[in-house]
Structures are given as C-alpha cells and as structure tokens.
C-alpha positions in Angstrom: 0.0 0.0 0.0 2.8 2.4 0.9 4.6 1.7 -2.4 1.4 2.5 -4.4 1.1 5.8 -2.5 4.6 6.7 -3.2 4.3 6.0 -6.9 1.1 8.0 -7.1 2.7 11.0 -5.3 5.6 10.9 -7.7 3.4 10.8 -10.7 1.3 13.7 -9.4 4.4 15.8 -8.9 5.6 15.2 -12.4 2.2 16.2 -13.8 2.0 19.4 -11.7 5.6 20.6 -12.2 5.1 22.4 -15.6 2.0 24.1 -14.3 3.8 25.3 -11.1 6.7 26.6 -13.2 4.6 28.5 -15.6 2.6 30.0 -12.7 5.8 31.6 -11.3 6.8 33.2 -14.6 5.4 36.7 -15.2 2.7 36.8 -17.8 3.7 38.7 -21.0 2.2 42.1 -21.4 -0.9 42.1 -23.5 -0.7 44.1 -26.7 -4.1 45.6 -25.9 -3.1 46.6 -22.3 -2.3 50.1 -20.9 1.4 50.0 -21.5 2.6 52.4 -24.2 6.1 53.1 -25.5 6.7 56.5 -27.1 9.8 58.4 -28.3 10.6 61.8 -26.7 10.1 64.4 -29.3 12.8 67.1 -29.1 14.4 69.6 -31.4 15.9 73.1 -31.9 13.9 76.4 -32.0 14.8 80.0 -32.7 12.7 83.1 -32.3 13.4 86.7 -33.4 11.7 88.9 -30.8 11.0 92.6 -29.9 10.7 93.8 -26.3 9.1 97.0 -25.1 9.4 98.9 -21.8 10.6 102.0 -20.1 14.3 102.7 -19.7 15.6 105.9 -18.1 12.1 107.3 -18.2 11.8 106.8 -22.0 9.8 104.3 -24.1 12.3 101.7 -25.3 12.2 99.1 -28.0 14.7 96.2 -27.8 15.4 93.9 -30.7 16.9 90.4 -30.3 16.3 86.7 -30.4 16.3 83.6 -28.3 17.0 80.0 -29.3 17.7 76.6 -27.8 16.9 72.9 -27.5 13.4 71.9 -26.5 12.8 68.5 -24.9 9.4 66.8 -25.1 7.7 70.0 -26.0 8.3 71.2 -22.4 11.8 72.2 -21.3 13.7 74.8 -23.3 17.4 75.4 -22.5 19.2 78.0 -24.6 20.3 81.6 -24.8 19.1 85.1 -25.7 20.3 88.5 -26.5 18.7 92.0 -26.9 19.8 95.5 -27.7 18.1 98.9 -28.0 16.7 99.5 -31.4 15.9 103.2 -30.9 19.4 104.0 -29.6 21.6 107.1 -29.8 24.8 108.2 -28.1 23.1 108.9 -24.8 20.6 106.0 -25.0 22.2 102.5 -25.4 21.6 99.2 -23.8 22.3 95.5 -24.6 22.3 92.3 -22.6 22.8 88.6 -23.2 22.4 85.5 -21.1 21.2 81.9 -20.6 17.5 81.1 -20.9 15.4 78.3 -19.4 11.6 77.8 -19.9 9.0 75.2 -18.9 6.0 75.0 -21.2 2.5 73.7 -20.4 0.6 72.5 -23.4 3.5 72.7 -25.8 2.0 70.2 -28.2 -1.4 72.0 -28.3 -2.5 75.0 -30.3 -2.0 77.4 -27.4 0.7 76.8 -24.7 1.9 78.8 -21.7 5.5 78.9 -20.6 7.3 80.1 -17.4 11.0 80.9 -17.4 13.8 83.4 -17.0 16.9 84.9 -18.6 20.0 85.4 -16.5 23.1 87.2 -17.8 24.9 90.5 -18.1 25.0 93.7 -20.2 26.0 97.3 -20.4 24.2 100.6 -20.9 25.0 104.2 -21.7 22.4 106.8 -20.5 22.2 110.5 -19.9 21.6 111.6 -16.3 21.6 115.0 -14.7 24.7 116.2 -12.9 22.7 116.9 -9.8 21.2 113.4 -9.7 24.6 111.8 -9.8 26.8 114.1 -7.7 24.4 116.3 -5.7 23.7 120.0 -5.7 26.7 121.0 -3.5 29.1 120.0 -6.2 27.9 122.7 -8.6 27.8 125.6 -6.2 30.0 128.7 -6.8 33.6 128.7 -5.5 34.9 130.5 -2.5 35.3 133.8 -4.5 31.6 133.7 -5.2 32.2 133.8 -9.0 34.0 130.6 -10.2 31.8 127.8 -11.4 32.4 124.4 -13.0 32.3 124.5 -16.8 32.0 121.8 -19.5 34.1 121.4 -22.6 31.9 123.9 -24.5 32.6 126.5 -21.8 29.0 126.6 -20.5 28.4 126.5 -16.8 27.6 123.1 -15.3 24.4 123.1 -13.2 22.5 120.4 -11.4 20.3 120.0 -14.6 23.3 119.5 -16.9 23.0 116.1 -18.6 26.0 113.8 -18.2 26.6 110.6 -20.2 27.1 107.6 -18.0 28.2 104.1 -18.9 27.6 101.2 -16.5 27.7 97.4 -16.6 25.1 95.2 -14.9 23.8 91.7 -14.1 20.2 90.9 -15.2 17.6 88.4 -14.2 14.4 88.6 -16.3 11.6 86.2 -15.3 8.8 86.0 -17.8 5.5 84.4 -18.6 4.7 83.7 -22.3 1.8 82.4 -24.4 2.5 80.8 -27.7 -0.1 80.3 -30.4 0.6 77.8 -33.1 0.1 79.4 -36.5 1.5 76.5 -38.6 3.2 73.2 -37.8 6.6 75.0 -37.6 5.7 78.5 -36.5 4.2 80.1 -33.4 3.3 83.6 -32.3 5.0 84.1 -28.9 4.0 87.0 -26.6 4.7 87.6 -23.0 5.4 89.9 -20.0 8.4 90.0 -17.7 10.4 92.1 -15.4 14.1 93.3 -15.7 15.8 92.9 -12.3 19.1 94.7 -12.4 22.1 94.2 -10.1 25.7 95.3 -10.0 25.1 98.7 -11.6 26.4 101.5 -9.4 24.9 104.4 -11.3 22.1 103.2 -13.6 20.3 100.4 -11.6 17.0 102.2 -11.1 17.0 103.5 -14.7 17.3 100.1 -16.2 15.0 97.9 -14.2 11.3 97.7 -15.0 8.4 95.8 -16.5 8.7 94.6 -20.2 6.5 93.1 -22.8 7.6 91.0 -25.7 6.3 89.6 -29.0 8.1 87.4 -31.5 7.8 84.5 -34.0 9.1 81.1 -32.9 10.3 78.8 -35.6 10.6 75.0 -35.0 8.2 72.1 -34.7 8.7 71.7 -30.9 
C-alpha cells in the first residue's frame, strides 16, 4: 500500500511541475493593455523677438532673439540677447544670457511657458549732474564767482546732462503664451520684469516691466 502511495505521489508531482513553473513566470504584457512606449520628441527652436518697456524714463524698444533645445515640447534650454533699437549716443543698452523655460501644453495649439533669462550687459544713458553728484558739487567757488564749466565753456548746473556708462547683471523672469500658426511657426508673446544688479549708477533707470512679441520657428 505504501509503495502505491509513493508511486502516485511521484506521478502527481511530475504532472503538476510544468503548471507550477509556468505560474511563477510573469505573464507577457498584452498588446491591448495600458502599456505604451513613445519616443521623446525634441528639437531646436529659434525666435526673433522685440521687447518693449521704459528705460531711463523713456519708451524703449529692444530687438533680439532667443533659441535653444526643446525636450518633449516642455523644457527649453538655450540663450538670448537683446539691444536697444531706438538708440543714440546717450541711450544705449544691450544684454545677453542663458535662458530656461518650462511649457505647459506645448503640443497643443496654445501653450503657456514660465522661465527666466540670467546674464549680463552694459548701458550708456544721460543723467543730470545733480542726480549723480548732488547740488553741492555745482555751487560757486569761494570767491563767489567761479563755477564748473564743461568742454563747451558753458556752466555746469544740477540740470546739466552727463553721459554715464555702466555694466550690470540681469535676471528677467517672464510668462509667455505661444499660439501655433503652422506646424513649424508660433506667435510668442509675454510679459516680464528686468531685475538689475551690480550697476552703481544706472540700476534704477534700467529695471522695470517689459512686454515681448516674436515669431518662434521650429516644430517643438
């Protein structure tokens, strides 16, 4: 009787072994299941752009461009540069820097991006002598008659404009909306703020709110 039981148990193990082995192996993913494999769509974009704002109390237009590599229609890493378009000898500004943006809805017709430029630049502006050096520096001399005079020989007063050149660091956060016009072109518009640091004489004259509009070329 014991021999029969042993033979029966051995036969049962042999019969069940393939089933047990297959039960421990993971089942292959079904072709109709939720698993999806997609490539990350990335590429290069470039955008000529115009920016508007107030610099040194005057309406200013800056021309420039930004460009960079966009990953998965979301993250843009690149650079940008801008310079005053309506410039003259007493009204100059340019700045350059690295740019990072994160876009929501980049694959849709309208997307919104948040980012910032960080870099450096220089500017030449006209400021009054009194604003820079104070009223006491243009007072008459001890004899009551001598005054400071410029190259042209005219007396220098607190209202006399002086050309000042300064360098600065800039951080310009910005919010943009991009409207897809074609598969490879978008209208890009936004608003930002120029935060200026490191400028000893022109810091207050250069900082301020700015608006921008441009055309972005690229399929991403």
